[in-house]
Backbone as ProteinMPNN parsed JSONL, in Angstrom:
{"seq_chain_A": "MIDLHFWPTPNGWKITIMLEETAMPYRLVAIDISSGAQHEADFRNLSPNGRMPAILDHEGPDGAPLSIFESGAILQYLGDKSGQFYPTERRARSQVDQWLFWQCAGLGPMAGQAAHFNYQKEKIAYAIERYTNETRRLYGVLDKRLAEAEYMAGDYSIADMATWPWTRGYKGLGIDPAEYPNFYRWFKQVGAREAVAKGSAIGKDDFAQRQRELLSPGTPK", "coords_chain_A": {"N_chain_A": [[-7.312, -0.537, -21.564], [-6.871, 1.07, -18.418], [-7.498, 3.438, -15.811], [-5.944, 4.734, -13.375], [-6.702, 6.138, -10.342], [-4.893, 8.214, -8.548], [-2.344, 9.192, -6.004], [0.948, 9.66, -4.456], [0.992, 7.303, -2.45], [1.563, 5.094, 0.257], [-0.862, 3.378, -0.164], [-1.645, 3.762, -2.665], [0.866, 3.151, -4.414], [0.943, -0.052, -3.93], [-0.987, -0.196, -6.275], [0.045, 1.077, -8.105], [2.364, -0.964, -8.489], [1.655, -3.41, -8.618], [0.331, -3.238, -11.392], [2.605, -2.201, -12.651], [3.826, -4.905, -12.464], [2.539, -6.718, -13.799], [2.321, -5.818, -16.316], [0.014, -4.284, -17.568], [-2.067, -2.092, -19.163], [-1.709, 1.252, -18.001], [-3.351, 4.305, -17.236], [-2.141, 7.178, -15.372], [-4.304, 9.434, -13.156], [-4.29, 11.994, -11.47], [-4.917, 12.585, -8.105], [-5.253, 14.802, -6.049], [-4.611, 14.798, -2.863], [-3.667, 16.562, -1.257], [-4.781, 19.104, -1.647], [-7.42, 17.849, -1.645], [-9.165, 16.931, -3.497], [-9.893, 14.493, -3.485], [-12.635, 14.917, -2.295], [-14.005, 16.047, -4.191], [-16.599, 15.647, -6.306], [-16.393, 14.17, -8.847], [-14.433, 12.471, -8.046], [-15.862, 11.143, -5.917], [-17.808, 9.644, -7.15], [-16.358, 7.527, -8.308], [-15.29, 6.619, -5.727], [-16.642, 5.532, -3.354], [-16.256, 6.387, -0.647], [-14.919, 8.826, -0.382], [-11.801, 7.999, -0.88], [-8.408, 7.241, -1.923], [-6.77, 4.978, -3.67], [-8.609, 4.496, -6.613], [-9.785, 2.589, -9.556], [-10.919, 2.686, -12.983], [-11.566, 0.305, -15.178], [-11.61, 0.439, -18.173], [-12.617, -1.662, -20.033], [-14.323, -4.061, -18.273], [-15.448, -6.806, -16.874], [-17.991, -7.792, -18.289], [-16.979, -6.615, -20.603], [-18.137, -4.048, -20.5], [-16.994, -0.81, -19.172], [-15.805, -0.815, -15.535], [-15.632, 0.539, -12.154], [-13.797, 0.648, -9.5], [-13.487, 0.997, -5.81], [-11.4, 1.128, -3.079], [-8.258, -0.061, -2.075], [-7.491, -2.935, -1.619], [-9.445, -4.37, -2.758], [-8.935, -3.36, -5.366], [-6.843, -5.044, -5.823], [-7.477, -7.755, -5.588], [-8.819, -7.713, -7.907], [-7.208, -6.986, -10.211], [-5.59, -8.989, -10.462], [-7.677, -10.91, -10.901], [-7.96, -10.415, -13.37], [-5.8, -10.304, -14.823], [-4.899, -12.967, -14.25], [-2.331, -13.25, -12.641], [-0.39, -13.746, -9.682], [-2.075, -13.747, -7.627], [-3.854, -16.395, -6.717], [-5.965, -19.189, -7.944], [-6.583, -21.599, -6.96], [-8.179, -22.505, -4.348], [-7.179, -23.287, -1.62], [-4.397, -22.207, -1.735], [-5.303, -19.198, -2.653], [-6.765, -18.341, -0.062], [-5.09, -18.663, 1.693], [-3.253, -15.96, 0.821], [-5.724, -14.147, 0.44], [-6.229, -14.135, 3.237], [-3.492, -12.708, 4.131], [-3.495, -10.014, 2.624], [-5.569, -9.022, 3.758], [-5.052, -9.068, 6.28], [-2.769, -6.356, 6.026], [-4.556, -4.675, 5.233], [-6.204, -4.377, 6.956], [-5.164, -3.851, 9.626], [-1.699, -3.83, 9.603], [-1.242, -1.288, 8.101], [-3.133, 0.635, 8.674], [-2.537, 0.903, 11.403], [0.071, 1.486, 11.028], [-0.068, 3.627, 9.57], [-1.381, 5.525, 11.498], [0.721, 5.504, 13.442], [3.081, 6.77, 11.963], [1.681, 9.391, 11.393], [1.335, 10.632, 14.006], [3.835, 10.802, 15.346], [5.226, 12.258, 13.165], [3.81, 14.676, 13.892], [3.902, 18.224, 14.751], [3.018, 18.969, 17.303], [3.144, 16.716, 20.099], [2.056, 13.771, 20.838], [1.891, 11.865, 23.434], [0.778, 9.62, 24.36], [-0.979, 8.835, 22.193], [1.386, 8.468, 20.501], [2.966, 6.325, 21.64], [1.296, 4.25, 21.883], [0.324, 3.603, 18.809], [2.507, 3.013, 17.733], [3.701, 1.104, 19.171], [1.719, -0.944, 18.749], [2.179, -1.201, 16.018], [4.715, -2.162, 15.857], [4.443, -4.873, 17.194], [2.986, -5.706, 15.062], [4.99, -5.91, 13.08], [6.604, -7.954, 14.07], [4.623, -9.706, 13.92], [4.165, -10.158, 11.022], [6.998, -11.157, 10.907], [7.69, -13.337, 12.131], [6.178, -14.985, 10.442], [7.43, -14.63, 7.96], [9.969, -16.394, 8.854], [8.587, -18.532, 7.994], [8.011, -18.623, 5.302], [9.012, -17.747, 2.239], [7.822, -15.959, 1.254], [4.733, -13.827, 1.831], [2.764, -15.436, 1.755], [3.281, -17.575, 0.688], [4.2, -18.085, -2.123], [5.255, -15.745, -4.163], [2.712, -12.682, -4.203], [-0.118, -10.617, -4.612], [-0.504, -10.074, -1.79], [2.292, -9.27, -0.611], [2.548, -7.258, -2.327], [0.726, -5.83, -1.385], [1.495, -4.943, 1.147], [4.038, -3.93, 1.36], [4.738, -1.322, 0.254], [3.986, -0.232, 2.859], [5.746, -0.708, 4.678], [8.166, 0.775, 4.096], [8.747, 2.782, 5.722], [10.065, 2.23, 7.599], [12.346, 2.527, 9.24], [11.837, 5.139, 10.173], [9.941, 4.779, 12.055], [11.525, 3.762, 13.891], [12.108, 1.14, 13.752], [14.202, -1.413, 14.001], [16.114, -3.395, 11.582], [17.47, -5.449, 12.803], [16.026, -6.725, 15.145], [13.796, -7.986, 13.602], [15.114, -9.662, 10.999], [13.642, -11.375, 9.36], [11.79, -10.231, 7.934], [13.51, -8.09, 7.4], [15.346, -9.615, 5.528], [13.127, -10.389, 3.384], [12.319, -7.352, 3.169], [14.281, -6.537, 1.534], [14.403, -8.296, -0.838], [11.573, -7.855, -1.999], [11.78, -5.702, -2.485], [14.048, -5.453, -4.404], [12.847, -6.176, -6.713], [12.056, -5.374, -10.309], [10.157, -4.789, -10.733], [8.551, -3.571, -8.9], [10.081, -1.61, -7.609], [10.097, 0.143, -10.229], [7.5, 0.77, -10.143], [6.727, 1.755, -7.498], [8.586, 4.18, -7.254], [7.001, 6.169, -8.517], [6.298, 9.412, -8.274], [7.326, 9.131, -5.569], [9.524, 11.218, -4.556], [8.153, 13.678, -4.413], [6.253, 12.704, -2.065], [7.882, 12.353, -0.428], [8.896, 15.018, 0.049], [6.491, 16.29, 1.043], [6.748, 14.866, 3.735], [9.03, 16.634, 5.026], [7.849, 18.278, 4.717], [5.716, 18.322, 6.381], [6.935, 17.932, 9.216], [8.233, 20.714, 8.982], [8.787, 23.571, 10.939], [5.99, 25.617, 10.812], [5.225, 25.723, 8.231], [2.329, 25.442, 5.802], [-0.636, 22.712, 6.609]], "CA_chain_A": [[-6.556, 0.61, -20.604], [-7.094, 1.1, -17.088], [-7.242, 4.488, -15.328], [-5.676, 4.854, -11.739], [-6.575, 7.684, -9.78], [-3.486, 8.245, -8.151], [-1.636, 10.106, -5.541], [2.022, 8.792, -4.545], [1.138, 7.327, -0.748], [1.692, 3.608, 0.362], [-1.858, 2.746, -0.997], [-1.478, 4.114, -4.065], [1.961, 2.712, -4.824], [0.087, -1.182, -4.167], [-1.368, -0.815, -7.621], [1.175, 1.063, -9.302], [3.388, -2.201, -8.057], [0.52, -4.63, -9.306], [0.093, -2.909, -12.511], [4.045, -2.838, -13.146], [4.302, -6.52, -12.409], [1.41, -7.598, -14.826], [2.645, -5.233, -17.649], [-1.346, -4.055, -18.044], [-1.51, -0.704, -19.161], [-2.68, 2.349, -17.577], [-3.248, 5.97, -17.357], [-2.545, 7.634, -13.993], [-5.105, 10.131, -12.883], [-3.309, 12.308, -10.626], [-6.001, 12.85, -6.956], [-4.294, 15.42, -5.119], [-5.355, 14.834, -1.821], [-3.526, 17.5, -0.119], [-5.586, 19.964, -1.967], [-8.727, 18.022, -1.389], [-9.315, 16.596, -4.493], [-10.636, 13.414, -3.259], [-13.951, 14.649, -1.595], [-14.538, 16.337, -5.33], [-17.914, 14.904, -6.689], [-16.149, 13.275, -9.701], [-13.809, 11.508, -7.806], [-16.518, 9.908, -5.251], [-18.608, 8.988, -8.155], [-15.759, 6.298, -8.102], [-14.784, 6.083, -4.687], [-17.768, 6.725, -2.376], [-15.744, 6.781, 0.69], [-13.547, 9.515, -1.084], [-10.295, 7.891, -0.392], [-7.721, 7.131, -3.522], [-7.019, 4.95, -5.31], [-9.426, 4.116, -7.222], [-9.596, 2.719, -10.846], [-11.724, 2.717, -13.764], [-11.475, -0.559, -16.376], [-12.329, 0.564, -19.617], [-12.745, -3.075, -20.415], [-14.691, -4.716, -17.511], [-15.305, -8.378, -17.556], [-18.726, -8.061, -19.691], [-17.025, -5.211, -21.907], [-18.527, -2.543, -19.989], [-16.26, -0.226, -17.767], [-16.163, -0.855, -14.258], [-14.9, 0.972, -11.283], [-13.539, -0.239, -8.052], [-12.33, 1.455, -4.899], [-10.203, -0.023, -1.996], [-6.75, -1.004, -3.06], [-7.246, -4.614, -0.985], [-10.435, -5.075, -3.818], [-8.361, -3.57, -6.732], [-5.423, -5.828, -6.254], [-7.948, -8.656, -5.968], [-9.676, -7.456, -9.276], [-6.422, -6.831, -11.28], [-5.323, -10.11, -10.152], [-7.841, -11.885, -11.324], [-8.323, -10.056, -14.88], [-4.675, -10.547, -15.065], [-4.167, -14.252, -14.016], [-1.012, -13.295, -11.84], [-0.387, -12.961, -8.37], [-3.317, -14.249, -7.259], [-3.847, -18.071, -7.155], [-7.282, -19.753, -8.371], [-7.012, -22.906, -6.227], [-9.13, -22.362, -2.66], [-6.12, -22.935, -0.148], [-3.727, -20.962, -1.774], [-5.981, -18.29, -2.524], [-7.351, -18.143, 0.944], [-3.442, -17.649, 2.117], [-3.488, -14.693, -0.301], [-6.387, -13.59, 1.23], [-5.67, -13.957, 4.801], [-2.152, -11.569, 4.695], [-4.017, -9.008, 2.416], [-6.703, -8.349, 4.643], [-4.253, -8.371, 7.663], [-2.013, -5.635, 5.786], [-5.545, -4.001, 5.062], [-7.071, -3.801, 8.599], [-4.041, -3.782, 10.627], [-0.781, -2.726, 9.542], [-1.639, 0.095, 6.993], [-3.823, 2.077, 9.713], [-1.723, 1.109, 12.303], [1.696, 2.333, 10.876], [-0.229, 4.933, 9.459], [-1.474, 6.466, 12.694], [1.761, 5.823, 13.985], [3.717, 7.744, 11.008], [0.822, 10.465, 11.647], [1.549, 11.116, 15.522], [5.594, 10.75, 15.063], [5.486, 13.413, 12.352], [3.526, 16.251, 13.919], [5.003, 19.006, 15.6], [2.621, 18.596, 18.729], [3.647, 15.433, 20.054], [0.891, 13.19, 22.084], [2.735, 11.105, 23.719], [-0.124, 8.41, 24.387], [-1.186, 8.075, 21.008], [2.442, 7.644, 19.687], [3.153, 5.162, 22.104], [-0.049, 3.215, 21.348], [0.074, 3.032, 17.605], [3.666, 2.606, 17.568], [4.02, -0.458, 19.785], [0.975, -2.171, 17.897], [2.966, -1.417, 14.928], [6.009, -3.075, 16.394], [3.763, -6.098, 17.311], [2.703, -6.261, 13.834], [6.036, -5.965, 12.481], [6.606, -9.065, 14.713], [3.95, -11.009, 13.151], [5.154, -10.517, 9.881], [8.481, -11.572, 10.788], [7.408, -15.033, 12.58], [5.356, -15.604, 9.092], [8.712, -14.736, 6.968], [10.347, -17.33, 9.193], [7.97, -20.112, 7.691], [7.917, -18.917, 4.135], [9.79, -17.059, 1.639], [6.767, -14.491, 1.02], [3.899, -14.0, 2.886], [1.4, -16.15, 1.227], [4.442, -18.82, 0.267], [4.282, -17.328, -3.644], [4.737, -14.042, -4.133], [1.452, -12.562, -4.421], [-0.383, -9.373, -4.012], [-0.662, -9.672, -0.343], [3.499, -8.693, -0.704], [2.741, -5.896, -3.144], [-0.097, -4.727, -0.458], [2.346, -5.068, 2.501], [5.454, -3.604, 0.712], [5.04, 0.048, 0.533], [3.981, 0.661, 3.973], [7.064, -0.966, 5.535], [9.199, 1.596, 3.3], [9.012, 3.915, 6.484], [10.225, 1.403, 9.06], [13.535, 3.76, 10.037], [11.128, 6.696, 10.875], [8.958, 4.553, 13.168], [12.411, 3.31, 15.234], [12.061, -0.254, 13.318], [15.438, -2.073, 13.932], [16.099, -4.072, 11.027], [18.323, -6.471, 13.45], [15.028, -6.965, 15.733], [13.342, -8.386, 12.622], [15.978, -10.604, 10.239], [13.384, -12.245, 8.583], [11.106, -9.309, 7.301], [14.229, -7.145, 6.559], [15.245, -10.083, 4.089], [11.845, -9.873, 2.787], [11.922, -5.941, 2.199], [15.425, -6.27, 0.544], [14.035, -9.207, -2.135], [11.05, -7.699, -2.54], [12.354, -4.429, -3.188], [15.105, -5.688, -5.81], [11.938, -6.676, -8.036], [12.34, -4.381, -11.313], [8.404, -3.698, -11.381], [8.379, -2.691, -7.565], [11.483, -0.393, -7.554], [9.423, 1.029, -10.711], [6.059, 1.187, -9.783], [7.255, 2.572, -6.167], [9.195, 5.289, -7.849], [5.986, 7.088, -9.453], [5.517, 10.572, -6.949], [8.262, 9.207, -4.316], [10.11, 12.655, -3.991], [6.893, 14.422, -3.894], [5.863, 12.373, -1.15], [9.055, 12.291, 0.873], [8.769, 16.298, -0.085], [5.399, 16.185, 1.583], [6.913, 14.499, 4.869], [9.685, 17.374, 4.929], [7.024, 19.851, 4.748], [5.157, 18.081, 7.847], [8.163, 18.388, 9.906], [9.088, 21.854, 9.182], [7.83, 24.552, 10.954], [5.748, 27.059, 10.15], [4.779, 24.942, 6.715], [1.372, 24.61, 6.28], [-0.699, 21.563, 6.189]], "C_chain_A": [[-7.681, 0.755, -19.212], [-7.03, 2.669, -16.411], [-6.963, 4.33, -13.67], [-5.946, 5.887, -11.61], [-5.925, 7.566, -8.729], [-3.157, 9.389, -7.217], [-0.228, 9.397, -4.435], [1.528, 8.536, -2.531], [1.444, 5.494, -1.067], [0.243, 2.884, -0.336], [-1.753, 2.623, -2.175], [-0.228, 3.405, -4.814], [1.499, 0.931, -4.632], [-0.224, -1.211, -5.344], [-0.56, -0.485, -8.326], [2.016, -0.206, -9.328], [2.761, -3.101, -9.144], [0.856, -4.163, -11.023], [1.336, -3.101, -13.644], [4.312, -4.383, -13.713], [3.927, -7.297, -13.232], [1.489, -6.705, -16.338], [0.935, -4.576, -18.406], [-1.12, -2.908, -18.093], [-2.624, 0.071, -18.929], [-2.16, 3.493, -17.819], [-3.173, 6.642, -16.129], [-3.455, 8.929, -13.859], [-4.824, 10.431, -11.904], [-4.914, 13.086, -9.811], [-5.149, 13.423, -5.86], [-5.028, 15.838, -3.79], [-5.083, 15.791, -0.715], [-4.392, 19.046, -0.797], [-7.366, 19.79, -1.902], [-9.738, 17.546, -2.494], [-10.321, 15.065, -4.458], [-12.088, 13.553, -2.845], [-14.576, 15.528, -2.891], [-15.534, 15.289, -5.995], [-17.559, 13.985, -8.353], [-15.547, 12.08, -9.102], [-15.106, 10.478, -6.977], [-17.514, 9.246, -5.46], [-17.468, 6.987, -7.932], [-15.259, 5.695, -6.703], [-16.166, 6.894, -3.215], [-17.068, 6.974, -1.145], [-14.839, 8.126, 0.715], [-12.211, 9.228, -0.336], [-9.445, 6.964, -1.786], [-6.731, 5.859, -3.033], [-8.58, 4.258, -5.385], [-9.135, 3.937, -9.014], [-10.759, 2.442, -11.756], [-11.007, 1.67, -15.289], [-12.32, 0.098, -17.417], [-13.166, -0.883, -20.208], [-13.093, -3.962, -19.203], [-15.167, -6.269, -17.915], [-16.442, -8.756, -18.277], [-18.388, -6.637, -20.684], [-17.176, -4.135, -21.485], [-17.745, -2.008, -18.975], [-17.0, -0.54, -16.52], [-15.225, -0.336, -13.405], [-14.997, 0.321, -10.16], [-12.81, 0.941, -7.38], [-12.202, 0.063, -4.051], [-9.279, -0.674, -2.77], [-7.002, -2.786, -2.73], [-8.126, -5.178, -2.537], [-9.91, -4.598, -5.331], [-7.487, -4.54, -7.187], [-6.096, -7.308, -6.345], [-8.84, -8.949, -7.519], [-8.898, -7.43, -10.51], [-5.888, -8.875, -10.947], [-5.908, -11.299, -10.948], [-8.203, -11.745, -12.749], [-6.908, -10.218, -15.011], [-3.83, -11.935, -14.851], [-2.884, -14.349, -13.508], [-1.214, -13.042, -10.58], [-1.533, -13.302, -7.457], [-4.1, -15.614, -7.564], [-5.269, -18.376, -7.075], [-7.868, -21.113, -7.299], [-7.351, -22.093, -4.563], [-7.93, -21.863, -1.583], [-5.121, -21.927, -0.21], [-4.191, -19.705, -1.539], [-6.129, -17.712, -0.906], [-5.65, -17.549, 1.765], [-3.157, -16.301, 2.148], [-4.36, -13.465, 0.773], [-6.181, -12.759, 2.373], [-4.616, -12.258, 5.014], [-3.172, -10.235, 3.913], [-4.955, -8.484, 2.797], [-5.81, -8.144, 6.115], [-3.429, -7.267, 7.406], [-3.395, -4.462, 6.009], [-6.219, -3.138, 6.665], [-5.999, -3.875, 9.339], [-2.526, -3.058, 10.156], [-0.566, -1.428, 8.768], [-2.431, 1.085, 8.037], [-3.031, 2.317, 10.875], [-0.174, 1.896, 12.399], [0.896, 3.305, 10.438], [-0.48, 6.325, 10.633], [-0.004, 6.54, 13.419], [3.156, 6.744, 13.419], [2.87, 8.889, 11.402], [1.239, 11.409, 13.25], [2.803, 11.346, 15.435], [5.804, 12.007, 14.104], [5.148, 14.576, 13.006], [4.324, 16.619, 15.091], [4.331, 18.903, 16.868], [2.961, 17.117, 19.219], [2.675, 14.913, 21.185], [1.568, 12.032, 22.217], [1.922, 9.798, 23.401], [-0.546, 8.143, 23.228], [0.127, 7.374, 20.003], [2.788, 6.56, 20.299], [1.834, 4.146, 21.806], [0.139, 2.753, 19.931], [1.575, 2.635, 17.056], [4.306, 0.95, 17.813], [2.994, -1.365, 18.878], [1.819, -2.483, 16.681], [4.344, -2.198, 14.647], [5.357, -4.882, 16.669], [3.506, -6.93, 15.92], [3.66, -6.582, 12.872], [6.198, -7.664, 12.852], [5.688, -10.507, 14.497], [4.225, -11.384, 12.069], [6.574, -11.221, 9.625], [8.73, -12.999, 11.156], [6.89, -15.519, 11.01], [6.544, -15.893, 8.031], [9.633, -15.553, 7.511], [10.101, -18.542, 8.029], [8.096, -19.822, 6.102], [8.595, -17.768, 3.423], [8.832, -15.678, 1.187], [5.699, -14.767, 1.78], [2.853, -14.908, 3.07], [2.027, -17.645, 0.721], [4.869, -18.102, -1.272], [4.788, -16.459, -3.155], [3.551, -13.342, -4.804], [0.712, -10.944, -4.174], [-0.414, -8.967, -2.763], [0.743, -8.872, -0.238], [3.324, -7.352, -1.152], [2.172, -4.765, -2.106], [0.975, -4.107, 0.377], [3.613, -3.823, 1.949], [5.837, -2.218, 1.133], [4.996, 0.602, 1.847], [4.906, 0.197, 5.039], [8.152, -0.169, 5.019], [9.949, 2.645, 4.444], [9.495, 3.424, 7.764], [11.203, 2.367, 10.208], [12.581, 4.557, 10.619], [10.075, 6.096, 12.364], [9.995, 3.519, 14.432], [12.46, 1.506, 15.057], [13.477, -0.605, 13.09], [15.704, -3.593, 13.056], [16.712, -5.81, 11.415], [17.512, -7.503, 14.324], [13.84, -7.874, 14.895], [13.911, -8.839, 11.073], [14.816, -11.088, 9.001], [11.681, -10.893, 7.607], [12.595, -8.51, 6.856], [14.776, -8.118, 5.255], [14.299, -10.268, 3.217], [11.846, -8.703, 2.181], [12.918, -6.166, 1.099], [14.796, -6.912, -0.806], [13.013, -8.66, -2.87], [10.814, -6.367, -3.436], [13.223, -4.357, -4.457], [13.886, -6.099, -6.89], [11.966, -5.427, -8.754], [10.498, -3.605, -11.13], [8.17, -2.933, -9.855], [9.144, -1.508, -7.594], [10.547, 0.603, -8.471], [8.073, 1.839, -10.485], [6.258, 2.195, -8.49], [7.772, 4.232, -6.223], [8.113, 6.542, -8.472], [6.05, 8.158, -8.273], [6.634, 10.166, -5.904], [8.863, 10.4, -4.336], [8.852, 13.611, -3.954], [6.38, 13.847, -2.581], [6.758, 12.572, 0.38], [9.213, 14.093, 0.932], [7.727, 17.194, 1.455], [5.423, 15.873, 3.722], [7.987, 15.452, 5.273], [8.814, 18.751, 5.418], [6.032, 19.901, 6.55], [5.754, 18.697, 8.932], [8.699, 19.572, 10.013], [8.339, 23.021, 9.909], [7.66, 25.886, 10.257], [5.075, 26.781, 8.358], [3.198, 25.097, 7.043], [0.787, 23.387, 6.164], [-1.553, 21.023, 5.212]], "O_chain_A": [[-8.897, 0.578, -19.137], [-5.942, 3.093, -16.799], [-7.781, 3.834, -12.895], [-5.653, 6.754, -12.433], [-6.339, 6.786, -7.872], [-3.592, 10.505, -7.501], [-0.605, 8.568, -3.607], [1.701, 9.353, -1.627], [1.512, 4.869, -2.126], [0.374, 1.861, -1.008], [-1.753, 1.55, -2.779], [-0.473, 3.09, -5.978], [1.925, 0.442, -5.678], [0.143, -2.251, -5.892], [-0.152, -1.242, -9.207], [2.398, -0.475, -10.467], [3.235, -3.421, -10.234], [1.617, -4.832, -11.723], [1.362, -3.653, -14.744], [4.745, -4.856, -14.764], [4.505, -8.332, -13.565], [0.77, -6.968, -17.302], [0.791, -4.462, -19.623], [-0.248, -2.384, -17.399], [-3.806, -0.039, -19.256], [-1.089, 3.816, -18.334], [-4.291, 6.773, -15.63], [-3.183, 9.656, -14.814], [-4.899, 9.565, -11.032], [-5.746, 13.784, -10.39], [-4.516, 12.802, -5.006], [-5.765, 16.806, -3.605], [-5.731, 15.963, 0.317], [-4.431, 20.024, -0.051], [-8.256, 20.636, -1.993], [-10.949, 17.746, -2.402], [-11.206, 14.725, -5.242], [-12.824, 12.572, -2.951], [-15.766, 15.792, -2.714], [-15.163, 14.128, -6.167], [-18.414, 13.275, -8.882], [-15.88, 10.932, -9.398], [-15.299, 9.31, -7.315], [-18.13, 8.509, -4.689], [-17.808, 5.856, -7.586], [-14.897, 4.527, -6.565], [-16.399, 7.94, -2.609], [-17.439, 7.997, -0.569], [-14.15, 8.434, 1.688], [-11.665, 9.925, 0.519], [-10.033, 6.124, -2.466], [-6.026, 5.944, -2.027], [-9.339, 3.746, -4.563], [-8.517, 4.76, -9.69], [-11.697, 1.885, -11.185], [-10.241, 2.097, -16.153], [-13.545, 0.218, -17.404], [-14.27, -0.875, -20.753], [-12.182, -4.748, -18.942], [-15.212, -6.743, -19.051], [-16.367, -9.796, -18.931], [-19.174, -5.892, -21.27], [-16.523, -3.177, -21.899], [-17.716, -2.597, -17.894], [-18.216, -0.572, -16.332], [-14.04, -0.574, -13.641], [-15.922, -0.4, -9.788], [-11.944, 1.662, -7.877], [-12.53, -1.122, -4.118], [-9.352, -1.475, -3.702], [-6.714, -3.682, -3.524], [-7.703, -6.071, -3.27], [-10.277, -5.195, -6.343], [-7.279, -4.902, -8.345], [-5.504, -8.133, -7.041], [-9.299, -9.979, -8.014], [-9.379, -7.688, -11.613], [-6.209, -9.746, -11.755], [-5.313, -12.244, -11.466], [-8.679, -12.695, -13.37], [-6.996, -10.383, -16.228], [-2.64, -12.121, -15.103], [-2.214, -15.345, -13.781], [-2.073, -12.236, -10.222], [-1.522, -12.771, -6.347], [-4.836, -15.793, -8.535], [-5.879, -17.85, -6.144], [-9.006, -21.469, -6.989], [-6.677, -21.267, -3.948], [-7.725, -20.799, -0.998], [-4.859, -21.072, 0.636], [-3.805, -19.031, -0.584], [-5.579, -16.65, -0.616], [-5.289, -16.452, 2.192], [-2.889, -15.603, 3.126], [-3.995, -12.51, 1.459], [-6.037, -11.555, 2.585], [-4.836, -11.226, 5.649], [-3.618, -9.428, 4.73], [-5.332, -7.435, 2.275], [-5.948, -7.181, 6.87], [-3.06, -6.805, 8.486], [-3.294, -3.532, 6.81], [-6.496, -2.028, 7.12], [-6.629, -4.232, 10.335], [-2.303, -1.865, 10.361], [0.373, -0.665, 8.991], [-2.195, 2.293, 8.052], [-2.789, 3.423, 11.359], [0.433, 2.524, 13.266], [1.179, 4.286, 11.126], [-0.053, 7.479, 10.669], [0.364, 7.6, 13.926], [4.016, 7.256, 14.135], [3.638, 9.666, 11.969], [1.368, 12.627, 13.376], [2.945, 12.569, 15.456], [6.704, 12.774, 14.446], [5.901, 15.544, 12.894], [4.993, 16.017, 15.931], [5.147, 18.709, 17.769], [2.995, 16.327, 18.275], [2.519, 15.503, 22.254], [1.823, 11.269, 21.285], [2.206, 9.034, 22.479], [-0.541, 6.926, 23.044], [0.117, 6.424, 19.221], [2.982, 5.609, 19.542], [2.138, 3.039, 21.363], [0.128, 1.535, 19.755], [1.716, 1.99, 16.017], [4.935, 0.112, 17.167], [3.401, -2.396, 18.342], [2.14, -3.615, 16.32], [4.84, -2.657, 13.618], [5.949, -5.887, 16.274], [3.672, -8.12, 15.654], [3.414, -7.35, 11.942], [5.941, -8.521, 12.006], [5.874, -11.699, 14.737], [4.514, -12.55, 11.801], [7.086, -11.664, 8.597], [9.627, -13.72, 10.718], [7.393, -16.544, 10.55], [6.695, -16.942, 7.405], [10.522, -15.693, 6.67], [10.925, -19.215, 7.409], [8.307, -20.856, 5.468], [8.744, -16.752, 4.102], [9.28, -14.581, 0.853], [5.627, -15.832, 2.391], [2.208, -15.16, 4.088], [1.341, -18.627, 0.437], [5.989, -17.599, -1.365], [4.878, -16.239, -1.948], [3.459, -13.466, -6.025], [1.302, -10.198, -3.393], [-0.372, -7.775, -2.459], [0.589, -7.738, 0.215], [3.81, -6.39, -0.558], [2.554, -3.618, -1.877], [1.288, -2.919, 0.298], [3.723, -2.791, 2.611], [6.722, -1.862, 1.912], [5.648, 1.595, 2.169], [4.854, 0.661, 6.178], [9.233, -0.433, 5.544], [11.063, 3.164, 4.364], [9.382, 4.036, 8.826], [10.998, 2.748, 11.361], [12.632, 4.571, 11.849], [9.652, 6.743, 13.322], [9.59, 2.856, 15.387], [12.763, 0.736, 15.968], [14.02, -0.172, 12.074], [15.567, -4.691, 13.596], [16.571, -6.866, 10.799], [17.842, -8.683, 14.438], [12.992, -8.443, 15.582], [13.306, -8.469, 10.067], [15.168, -11.136, 7.823], [10.84, -11.225, 6.772], [12.648, -8.378, 5.634], [14.725, -7.656, 4.115], [14.702, -10.324, 2.055], [11.528, -8.599, 0.996], [12.596, -6.043, -0.083], [14.665, -6.191, -1.795], [13.071, -8.715, -4.098], [10.151, -6.062, -4.427], [13.171, -3.487, -5.326], [14.281, -6.337, -8.031], [11.917, -4.387, -8.097], [9.964, -2.511, -11.315], [7.652, -1.819, -9.768], [8.592, -0.408, -7.6], [10.152, 1.657, -7.972], [7.745, 3.02, -10.602], [5.916, 3.374, -8.582], [7.453, 5.172, -5.495], [8.502, 7.66, -8.81], [5.815, 7.661, -7.171], [6.905, 11.153, -5.219], [8.092, 10.878, -3.503], [8.944, 14.43, -3.039], [5.994, 14.759, -1.851], [6.496, 12.793, 1.562], [9.703, 14.497, 1.987], [7.973, 18.05, 2.305], [4.691, 16.305, 4.612], [8.124, 15.121, 6.451], [9.029, 19.737, 6.123], [5.792, 20.772, 7.386], [5.339, 19.697, 9.517], [9.538, 19.784, 10.888], [7.269, 23.393, 9.429], [8.335, 26.709, 9.637], [4.602, 27.612, 7.584], [2.751, 24.95, 8.181], [1.539, 22.613, 5.571], [-1.474, 19.831, 4.913]]}, "name": "protein", "num_of_chains": 1, "seq": "MIDLHFWPTPNGWKITIMLEETAMPYRLVAIDISSGAQHEADFRNLSPNGRMPAILDHEGPDGAPLSIFESGAILQYLGDKSGQFYPTERRARSQVDQWLFWQCAGLGPMAGQAAHFNYQKEKIAYAIERYTNETRRLYGVLDKRLAEAEYMAGDYSIADMATWPWTRGYKGLGIDPAEYPNFYRWFKQVGAREAVAKGSAIGKDDFAQRQRELLSPGTPK"}
């Protein structure tokens, strides 16, 4: 059994999607980031950076419990543990790693900042322009790659699982699917997978409500 310390955000959904895809047994442990639960001592013992998600595998590689933080590292670990969606052949694995790190270091942070500044009541034009333009550039990188391959690393992998949740908000960032047809083909194809639909539905309504609150005057943050 794997304990997934989770809150419904794109980074959290990366892991629920992977766990659903591999049919690995897991238990959700809610980490309410809106109330600061990510800063509590018990969680910081699992995730020193105070960021969600984190996992506790009660049956680690040596049979002893093992905790892991950082969503990319969790996906790699689960790929190795399950033997699925993370190839062992060196060239294929390198493809997956490159696109996984591209998401973790590029698309995720930039799209997150773009959404943050777009959703604020007090608009900061420079920040909105900077992060939205960089996010659009990254969508162009993704679209170009998906003109060459069906999935990001060739075959469906943890790179796709990491990236897809971060693209669900493309409309809110003004991304026009007509400008990125290869991305949109991939987005619909990945989203149609049963495990992706199930994993990404966990807490989705709560996430949407939180976005509405951020846009509603007088609502506490």
